[in-house]
C-alpha positions in Angstrom: 135.1 59.2 130.6 132.9 61.0 128.1 130.9 57.8 127.4 130.3 56.8 131.0 127.1 54.8 131.3 126.7 54.3 127.6 126.8 51.0 125.6 128.4 50.4 122.2 128.7 47.8 119.5 131.7 47.7 117.1 131.4 45.3 114.2 134.6 43.9 112.9 136.0 44.7 116.3 138.5 41.9 116.6 141.4 43.6 114.7 142.6 46.8 113.1 140.4 49.9 113.2 137.6 48.0 114.9 139.8 46.8 117.7 141.3 50.3 118.2 137.8 51.8 118.3 136.6 49.3 120.8 139.5 50.1 123.0 139.0 53.9 122.9 135.2 53.6 123.5 135.8 51.3 126.5 138.6 53.5 127.9 136.2 56.4 127.8 133.6 54.7 129.9 131.3 52.7 127.5 130.4 49.0 127.9 131.4 47.5 124.6 130.4 44.5 122.5 132.4 43.5 119.4 131.6 41.2 116.5 133.9 39.2 114.3 133.8 36.1 112.1 136.7 34.3 113.8 136.2 32.9 117.3 140.0 32.7 117.7 140.5 36.4 116.8 137.6 37.4 119.1 139.3 35.5 122.0 142.6 37.3 121.3 140.8 40.7 121.2 139.1 40.1 124.5 142.4 39.0 126.1 143.8 42.3 124.9 140.8 44.5 125.8 139.6 42.9 129.0 137.0 40.5 130.1 134.3 43.2 130.4 134.1 43.4 126.6 131.3 41.2 125.1 132.5 39.1 122.1 129.9 37.9 119.5 130.8 35.7 116.6 128.8 36.9 113.7 129.1 37.5 109.9 127.5 40.8 109.1 126.5 39.5 105.6 124.2 37.0 107.4 120.8 38.4 108.5 120.3 35.4 110.8 123.6 36.0 112.5 122.9 39.7 112.9 119.5 38.9 114.5 121.3 36.5 117.0 123.9 39.2 117.7 121.1 41.7 118.4 119.4 39.3 120.8 122.7 38.7 122.7 123.3 42.5 123.0 119.8 43.0 124.3 120.3 40.3 126.9 123.6 41.7 128.1 123.1 45.4 127.7 119.4 46.0 127.3 119.9 48.8 124.8 122.6 50.5 122.7 123.8 54.1 122.6 126.6 53.8 120.0 127.0 51.6 116.9 130.2 51.6 114.8 129.4 49.7 111.6 133.0 49.0 110.8 133.2 45.5 109.4 134.3 45.4 105.8 136.4 43.7 103.2 138.9 45.2 100.7 139.7 43.3 97.5 141.1 44.4 94.2 138.6 44.4 91.3 140.2 45.1 87.9 137.5 45.6 85.3 138.8 42.9 83.0 139.3 40.1 85.5 136.9 40.5 88.5 134.5 37.6 88.8 130.9 37.5 90.1 131.9 35.9 93.4 134.3 38.8 94.2 131.6 41.4 93.4 129.1 39.7 95.7 131.6 39.2 98.5 132.4 43.0 98.6 128.8 44.1 98.2 127.4 41.6 100.7 129.8 42.7 103.5 130.4 46.4 102.7 126.9 47.4 101.6 124.3 44.8 102.6 126.2 44.1 105.9 126.2 47.8 106.9 122.6 48.3 106.0 121.3 45.3 107.8 123.6 45.8 110.8 121.9 49.2 111.3 118.4 47.6 110.7 119.0 44.8 113.2 120.4 47.1 115.9 117.9 49.9 115.6 115.3 48.4 118.0 118.0 48.5 120.7 119.1 52.0 120.0 117.9 54.7 122.4 116.7 58.2 121.4 119.8 60.4 120.8 122.1 57.5 119.9 125.0 57.8 117.5 125.7 55.6 114.5 129.1 55.8 112.9 129.7 54.2 109.5 133.1 53.3 108.1 133.6 54.6 104.6 136.9 55.1 102.8 139.0 57.8 101.0 138.2 55.7 97.9 134.7 57.1 97.8 136.2 60.5 96.7 138.7 59.5 94.0 139.0 57.3 90.9 141.5 54.6 91.6 142.4 51.9 89.1 141.5 48.4 90.1 139.2 49.5 92.9 135.9 50.1 91.1 133.7 47.8 93.2 135.4 48.5 96.5 135.1 52.3 95.9 131.4 51.9 94.8 130.6 50.0 98.0 132.1 52.7 100.1 130.3 55.4 98.2 127.1 53.6 99.0 128.0 53.7 102.7 128.7 57.4 102.4 125.2 57.8 101.0 123.7 55.8 103.9 125.0 58.4 106.4 122.8 61.0 104.7 119.7 58.9 104.0 119.7 57.1 107.3 120.1 60.4 109.1 117.1 61.8 107.3 115.0 58.7 108.2 116.0 58.6 111.8 115.4 62.3 112.6 112.3 61.7 114.6 114.3 59.4 117.0 117.1 62.0 117.2 119.6 59.3 116.2 122.6 60.8 114.5 124.3 59.0 111.6 127.8 60.1 110.5 130.8 58.5 108.8 134.5 58.3 109.2 136.6 58.0 106.1 140.0 56.3 106.6 142.9 56.5 104.3 145.5 53.8 104.0 145.8 52.4 107.6 148.3 49.9 108.9 145.8 47.1 109.7 145.7 43.3 109.0 143.5 44.0 105.9 146.7 45.3 104.2 148.8 42.3 105.1 149.3 39.5 102.6 149.0 35.9 103.7 152.4 34.6 105.1 153.9 38.1 104.6 156.9 38.7 106.8 157.2 41.9 108.9 160.0 43.1 106.7 157.9 42.6 103.6 155.0 44.5 105.2 157.2 47.3 106.2 158.4 47.6 102.7 154.8 47.7 101.5 153.9 50.3 104.1 156.8 52.5 103.0 155.7 52.4 99.4 152.1 53.2 100.2 153.1 55.8 102.7 155.1 57.6 100.1 151.9 58.2 98.1 150.3 60.0 101.1 151.0 63.8 101.6 151.9 63.2 105.2 154.4 60.6 104.1 153.2 57.5 105.9 150.3 55.2 106.4 147.9 56.0 109.2 147.5 54.2 112.5 144.2 52.5 113.7 144.2 54.7 116.8 144.0 57.8 114.6 140.7 56.6 113.1 139.5 55.5 116.5 139.9 59.1 117.8 137.5 60.3 115.1 135.1 57.5 115.9 135.1 58.6 119.6 134.4 62.2 118.6 131.4 61.1 116.4 130.1 58.7 119.1 130.2 61.3 121.8 128.1 64.5 122.5 131.1 66.5 121.3 129.7 66.0 117.8 126.1 66.7 118.7 125.6 69.2 115.9 126.9 66.8 113.2 124.4 64.9 111.1 125.0 62.9 107.8 128.6 64.2 107.7 131.9 62.5 107.0 135.2 63.0 108.8 138.1 62.2 106.4 141.2 60.9 108.1 143.6 60.0 105.3 146.7 62.1 105.7 145.5 64.3 102.9 145.5 61.6 100.2 142.1 62.4 98.8 142.4 66.2 99.3 145.8 67.2 98.1 
């Protein structure tokens, strides 16, 4: 229970990496709030995690909704010790065919959403808090058809450094976790059968040195480390958890 007595917020916490992170933070003693855009998915997440988890319907690309989320957390928790800015979108962006709407959708959630999530929650964060940002292995490589997504995650990687420098006086640590290809709903196509997804996962996994896609729980373990005092000497850093895909 390394987080006993602490409070945490996980954005995009109703599925995938966010849900796994919320679970491990709660299991290690933290009181946890999660945000998500879908009320239905939030309800399912709470049913899975337990009624002690605080669900908040919010779109991180909306400053108004972030402000309302902050007010709800203040009312319920009073303050925050941990913020995992996890909410994000992943869309293909080939140079020749990507439109303006797709560009703005990615940047509004992945860059604007992360920046203003941190801004809106900072008044609640206690001295010595930990902020964890979700980047991606794509910020280290050149991948065809992923230019805007990769750029958005590179911006988030930069935030870990610049925000750390700006928050030094409050002793708030900002670090990042960089997932590889993880088996989450973001990789599932609409109406895709389980057999079709397993075929996709096998193809993607074959591109990874470890020979498989990762599991959300493997990212959540890194988030727990960065959220806890075990990482007290880490600042502005990034933990890459990608099965070696960006390194080998």
